[in-house]
C-alpha positions in Angstrom: 6.6 52.4 -10.4 6.0 51.0 -6.9 2.3 50.7 -7.7 2.9 48.8 -10.9 5.3 46.5 -9.2 2.8 45.7 -6.4 0.0 45.1 -9.0 2.3 42.7 -10.9 3.2 40.8 -7.7 -0.5 40.6 -6.8 -1.4 39.3 -10.3 1.3 36.7 -10.3 0.3 35.6 -6.8 -3.4 35.2 -7.9 -2.3 33.3 -11.0 -0.1 31.0 -9.0 -3.0 30.3 -6.6 -5.4 29.6 -9.5 -2.8 27.2 -11.1 -2.3 25.4 -7.8 -6.1 25.1 -7.3 -6.5 23.6 -10.8 -3.6 21.2 -10.2 -5.1 20.1 -6.9 -8.5 19.2 -8.4 -7.7 18.1 -12.0 -5.1 15.6 -13.1 -3.8 15.0 -16.7 -4.3 11.7 -18.4 -3.1 10.3 -21.7 -5.2 8.0 -23.9 -3.2 6.1 -26.4 -5.2 4.6 -29.3 -5.0 3.1 -32.7 -7.0 5.1 -35.3 -7.9 1.9 -37.1 -9.6 0.6 -33.9 -10.7 3.7 -32.0 -10.2 7.1 -33.7 -9.8 10.1 -31.4 -7.9 12.2 -33.9 -9.8 15.4 -33.3 -9.6 15.2 -29.5 -13.3 16.1 -29.2 -15.3 13.4 -30.9 -14.5 9.9 -31.9 -15.6 7.4 -34.5 -15.7 3.6 -34.8 -15.5 3.1 -31.0 -17.6 0.7 -29.0 -20.1 1.8 -26.3 -17.8 0.5 -23.6 -14.9 2.7 -24.7 -17.2 5.7 -25.0 -18.4 5.1 -21.5 -14.7 4.8 -20.3 -13.9 8.2 -21.8 -17.0 9.8 -20.4 -16.3 8.4 -16.9 -12.7 9.6 -16.9 -13.6 13.0 -18.1 -16.9 13.7 -16.3 -16.9 11.6 -13.1 -13.2 11.4 -12.3 -12.4 14.9 -13.5 -9.3 13.9 -15.5 -8.0 16.3 -18.2 -7.7 13.9 -21.1 -5.2 14.1 -23.9 -5.3 11.8 -27.0 -2.4 10.5 -29.0 -2.1 7.7 -31.5 0.5 4.9 -31.1 2.0 6.3 -34.4 2.1 9.9 -33.2 5.7 11.3 -33.4 5.1 13.4 -30.3 4.0 10.5 -28.2 6.1 10.7 -25.0 5.5 10.2 -21.3 8.3 12.4 -20.0 9.9 15.8 -20.7 13.3 16.5 -19.1 12.9 13.4 -17.0 9.6 14.6 -15.5 6.3 12.8 -16.2 3.9 14.7 -18.4 0.8 12.9 -17.1 -0.5 11.3 -14.0 -2.7 8.7 -15.6 -2.3 6.5 -18.8 -4.9 4.6 -20.7 -3.7 2.0 -23.3 -6.3 1.0 -25.8 -6.1 -2.0 -28.1 -4.1 -1.8 -31.4 -4.3 -3.5 -34.7 -0.5 -3.6 -34.9 2.0 -5.2 -32.7 5.0 -2.9 -33.3 5.1 0.8 -32.4 8.7 1.8 -33.5 8.8 4.5 -30.9 12.1 5.0 -29.0 10.4 7.2 -26.4 7.4 5.1 -25.8 8.4 1.5 -25.0 8.6 -1.1 -22.2 11.3 0.9 -20.3 9.4 4.2 -20.4 6.2 2.5 -19.2 8.1 1.0 -16.3 9.6 4.4 -15.5 6.1 5.8 -15.6 4.9 3.3 -13.0 8.0 3.9 -10.9 7.2 7.6 -11.0 3.8 7.0 -9.4 1.8 7.0 -12.6 -1.4 4.9 -12.9 -2.1 2.7 -16.0 -5.2 1.1 -17.4 -4.5 -1.4 -20.2 -7.4 -2.7 -22.2 -7.1 -5.9 -24.1 -9.3 -7.6 -26.6 -9.8 -10.6 -28.8 -9.4 -9.1 -32.3 -7.1 -6.3 -31.4 -4.1 -6.6 -29.1 -1.8 -4.3 -27.1 1.5 -3.6 -28.9 4.5 -5.7 -28.1 6.2 -3.1 -25.9 3.1 -2.9 -23.8 2.8 -6.7 -23.6 6.5 -6.8 -22.5 5.8 -4.2 -19.9 2.8 -6.3 -18.6 5.0 -9.4 -18.6 7.6 -7.6 -16.5 5.0 -7.0 -13.8 3.7 -10.5 -13.9 0.7 -10.4 -16.4 0.8 -12.5 -19.5 -2.1 -11.7 -21.8 -3.1 -14.2 -24.6 -2.0 -13.4 -28.2 -4.2 -11.8 -30.8 -7.0 -14.0 -32.1 -7.2 -16.0 -28.8 -10.5 -16.0 -27.0 -11.9 -17.4 -23.8 -14.4 -20.2 -24.4 -16.7 -22.0 -22.0 -19.2 -24.4 -23.4 -21.0 -24.9 -20.0 -21.5 -21.3 -18.8 -23.0 -18.6 -21.0 -22.3 -15.8 -18.5 -19.6 -15.2 -16.0 -20.5 -16.8 -12.7 -20.5 -15.0 -9.3 -17.5 -17.0 -8.3 -15.5 -15.5 -11.1 -15.3 -12.1 -9.3 -12.7 -12.6 -6.6 -12.0 -9.1 -5.4 -15.2 -7.0 -5.0 -13.2 -4.3 -3.2 -11.9 -3.3 -6.6 -14.3 -4.7 -9.1 -17.8 -5.6 -7.9 -19.9 -8.4 -9.5 -21.4 -7.7 -12.9 -24.6 -9.7 -13.4 -25.3 -11.6 -16.6 -22.1 -10.6 -18.4 -21.4 -12.5 -21.6 -17.7 -12.3 -21.8 -16.0 -12.2 -25.2 -12.3 -11.4 -24.8 -8.9 -12.5 -23.9 -7.4 -14.2 -20.8 -4.1 -13.9 -19.0 -1.7 -15.9 -17.0 -0.3 -14.2 -13.9 2.8 -14.7 -11.7 2.6 -15.3 -7.9 3.6 -11.8 -7.0 1.9 -10.6 -3.8 1.4 -7.2 -5.4 -1.0 -8.6 -8.0 -4.7 -8.6 -7.2 -6.7 -11.0 -9.4 -10.2 -9.5 -10.1 -12.0 -11.9 -12.4 -11.0 -15.5 -12.7 -12.0 -17.9 -15.5 -14.4 -20.7 -14.7 -13.2 -24.3 -14.2 -14.7 -25.4 -17.5 -13.2 -22.7 -19.7 -10.1 -22.5 -21.9 -8.4 -19.9 -24.0 -7.4 -20.9 -27.5 -7.3 -19.6 -31.0 -10.7 -18.6 -32.4 -12.4 -21.8 -33.8 -13.1 -19.9 -37.0 -9.3 -19.8 -37.8 -8.3 -23.0 -35.9 -11.1 -25.5 -35.8 -9.0 -28.1 -34.0 -7.7 -27.4 -30.5 -4.2 -28.4 -29.6 -1.9 -27.8 -26.7 0.3 -25.5 -28.7 -2.6 -23.3 -29.6 -4.1 -23.1 -26.1 -3.1 -20.3 -23.7 -5.0 -21.2 -20.4 -7.0 -24.1 -19.0 -9.7 -23.8 -16.4 -9.1 -21.4 -13.5 -5.5 -20.7 -14.3 -6.7 -17.9 -16.6 -7.7 -14.4 -15.4 -9.9 -11.9 -17.2 -9.0 -8.9 -15.2 -5.9 -8.3 -13.0 -4.7 -5.3 -11.0 -1.4 -4.4 -9.5 -0.3 -2.0 -6.9 3.4 -1.2 -6.6 5.3 -0.5 -3.3 5.1 3.2 -4.2 1.3 2.8 -4.4 1.1 3.3 -8.2 -1.7 1.3 -9.7 -2.2 -0.7 -12.9 -5.2 -2.6 -14.2 -5.5 -4.9 -17.2 -8.8 -6.2 -18.5 -9.2 -8.7 -21.3 -12.3 -7.0 -22.7 -13.7 -3.5 -22.4 -16.9 -5.0 -21.1 -15.3 -5.5 -17.7 -14.5 -1.8 -17.3 -16.7 -0.3 -14.5 -16.7 3.0 -12.6 -15.4 1.1 -9.6 -12.4 -0.2 -11.4 -11.6 3.2 -12.9 -11.9 4.9 -9.6 -9.6 2.4 -8.0 -7.0 2.5 -10.8 -6.8 6.3 -10.9 -6.5 6.8 -7.2 -10.1 7.9 -6.4 -11.1 4.9 -4.3 -9.5 2.9 -1.5 -6.8 5.5 -1.0 -5.5 5.6 2.5 -3.2 8.2 4.2 -1.2 8.0 7.4 -2.0 11.3 9.0 0.3 10.9 12.1 2.2 8.3 14.0 3.6 8.9 17.5 5.1 6.8 20.4 5.9 7.7 24.0 6.2 6.2 27.4 2.8 5.3 28.8 3.2 7.6 31.8 4.9 10.4 29.9 2.6 11.4 27.0 4.0 15.0 27.1 7.3 13.7 25.6 6.3 12.1 22.2 8.7 10.3 19.8 11.5 10.0 22.2 14.5 8.1 20.8 15.6 6.4 24.0 13.8 3.9 26.1 14.7 1.5 28.9 13.8 -2.1 28.5 10.6 -3.2 30.1 9.2 0.3 29.8 5.5 0.6 29.1 5.2 2.2 25.7 2.2 3.6 23.8 2.1 3.7 20.0 -0.7 5.8 18.2 -1.6 6.4 14.6 -4.3 8.3 12.7 -5.5 6.9 9.3 -7.7 8.6 6.7 -9.5 7.4 3.6 -10.2 9.5 0.5 -13.9 9.6 -0.1 -15.4 11.9 -2.7 -12.3 14.0 -2.8 -12.1 14.6 1.0 -10.2 12.8 3.8 -12.5 10.9 6.1 -11.7 8.6 9.1 -10.8 5.0 8.0 -12.2 2.3 10.2 -11.2 -1.3 9.6 -14.2 -3.4 8.4 -13.1 -6.8 9.7 -10.5 -8.6 11.7 -8.7 -9.5 8.5 -8.0 -5.9 7.9 -6.7 -5.2 11.4 -3.7 -2.9 11.6 -0.6 -4.4 13.2 2.6 -3.0 14.7 5.8 -4.9 14.9 8.5 -3.9 17.4 11.6 -5.6 16.0 15.4 -5.6 16.0 16.2 -8.1 13.2 13.0 -10.2 13.9 9.9 -9.0 15.6 10.0 -9.2 19.4 6.4 -8.0 19.5 3.6 -8.1 16.9 0.4 -6.5 18.2 -2.9 -5.5 16.7 -3.7 -1.8 17.2 -7.0 -1.1 19.0 -9.4 1.3 17.2 -10.2 4.3 19.5 -12.4 6.6 17.3 -12.4 9.6 14.9 -10.1 12.5 15.6 -8.7 15.6 13.9 -5.2 15.4 12.4 -4.6 19.1 12.9 -5.6 21.5 15.8 -9.1 22.8 15.3 -9.5 20.7 12.2 -12.3 18.4 11.1 -12.5 14.8 12.2 -10.5 13.4 9.2 -8.7 10.4 10.7 -9.4 7.3 12.8 -7.1 6.7 15.7 -5.6 3.3 16.5 -3.4 2.7 19.5 -1.7 0.0 21.6 0.3 -0.1 24.8 2.9 -2.8 25.4 5.9 -3.7 27.5 9.3 -3.5 25.8 11.3 -6.7 25.7 14.0 -7.5 28.2 16.7 -6.8 25.6 18.8 -3.7 24.8 19.8 -2.5 21.4 18.4 -0.6 18.4 14.7 -1.4 17.7 12.2 -0.3 15.1 8.5 0.6 15.5 7.5 -1.0 12.1 4.0 -0.3 10.7 3.6 -2.2 7.4 0.0 -2.3 6.4 -0.7 -4.1 3.2 -4.2 -5.2 2.3 -5.5 -6.2 -1.1 -7.0 -3.2 -2.9 -6.0 -0.6 -0.3 -3.1 1.9 -0.3 -0.1 0.5 1.4 0.8 2.3 4.7 4.4 2.2 6.0 6.0 3.9 8.9 9.4 3.1 10.5 10.7 4.8 13.6 14.1 3.7 15.0 14.7 3.9 18.8 17.4 2.8 21.2 16.5 0.5 24.1 19.0 0.7 27.0 19.7 -1.5 30.0 19.4 -0.3 33.6 21.9 2.3 34.8 23.9 1.5 37.9 21.7 3.5 40.2 18.5 2.0 38.7 18.9 -1.5 39.9 16.8 -2.6 42.9 18.4 -2.5 46.2 19.0 -5.9 47.9 16.3 -5.4 50.5 13.8 -4.8 47.6 14.4 -8.4 46.4 12.5 -11.0 48.4 14.9 -13.8 47.4 17.8 -11.9 49.0 16.2 -11.7 52.4 17.6 -15.1 53.6 21.1 -14.0 52.7 20.6 -10.6 54.5 19.3 -12.4 57.5 22.2 -14.9 57.5 24.8 -12.0 57.3 23.0 -10.1 60.1 23.0 -13.2 62.4 26.7 -13.8 61.8 27.5 -10.2 62.7 25.2 -10.3 65.8 26.7 -13.6 66.9 30.2 -12.2 66.6 29.4 -9.1 68.6 27.7 -11.3 71.3 30.8 -13.5 71.5 33.1 -10.5 71.9 30.9 -8.9 74.6 30.7 -12.2 76.4 34.5 -12.7 76.2 35.2 -9.3 77.6 32.6 -8.9 80.3 31.6 -12.3 81.5 33.7 -14.6 83.7 35.5 -14.8 87.2 38.8 -13.0 87.6 41.4 -14.4 90.1 42.5 -11.1 91.7 44.9 -12.7 94.2 46.9 -14.4 91.5 46.8 -11.2 89.5 48.1 -9.1 92.3 50.8 -11.6 93.4 
């Protein structure tokens, strides 16, 4: 009996280890499609799909190692959650021939909950097929407003997208000689939105001339550079979303960024201590005008492994704010070099540090690291400390203050003069002994 129990425990432990290893290296992704546009009904092969969509599926499955699931917009089992927990880590929304989905469990609110639950989304638009209304409402909520079905970007002066159109090469590098045939979007001024491809100054988005030969303001969606052909968003929880107006803009770089395989940063450690007491890290009490050192280690995910992250330019410099309500200090951290985040570990992080003098103000302060750069994972670290004034026995003695020397000297001279006067009064002078003895 004991032997059987031990074998069962061993088997369960092995199974749990295998499951953990699989979960660590493979993520689940859901591809939602319309069978009339792209048919993945047998989950293995597909029909009537474009080469761009075929490349998208191949890249997700083979290069990014995502375990793909396929469901149609009309599938009754289409759902993103079970018992409030997300079923997938990634979501791909392909164009649809229909605007309505009529799914109570797959709508604008569930998509927003998916993003809030750290899910990543890729939405693919098009000219002849559009995303369903609930998906468009979801995109509108985050600040992306794609053009309606049948609208296309037109530019009578440029046959291909120009190099100036690609405005964020960290996420989407330039694609040479690309003839774009797709939709455009207006975007809000949210700082979490990253424009990727911008329309040229001579372009406009309007109904297809085949259906509307005369252009009017009511039938035009964008003018000039107010239109965008690809946009990404990164939430404060570092969940990522990308929208493209045509599948021709989908690239391995964009997919790697959207599904957290590229430009992913991690704060390995963050410590602070008095400059002369490194053996006491992360103390919660300082004295004003103390010299304090703040140190962090940052890693970047490269090919599935954590590697040191070194800032590439002054614009990407990491800053520290030491603030109460407003920052009293805002300092760039100095890069020191690679280091290991764990004892006897590999060099997996890059160390940044700074030493500064605390302000002449007591109260509750915060070491605030808030690193937000376009296309990179947001790093945030807040550590609250108390800064006290001097104790009664910590103030300088009067003789240690040069300005007090004149007052000390004056007091000393007064006392000396008084003693001299008393001595003189007592011991100096003629005494009339005859008159005294009479």
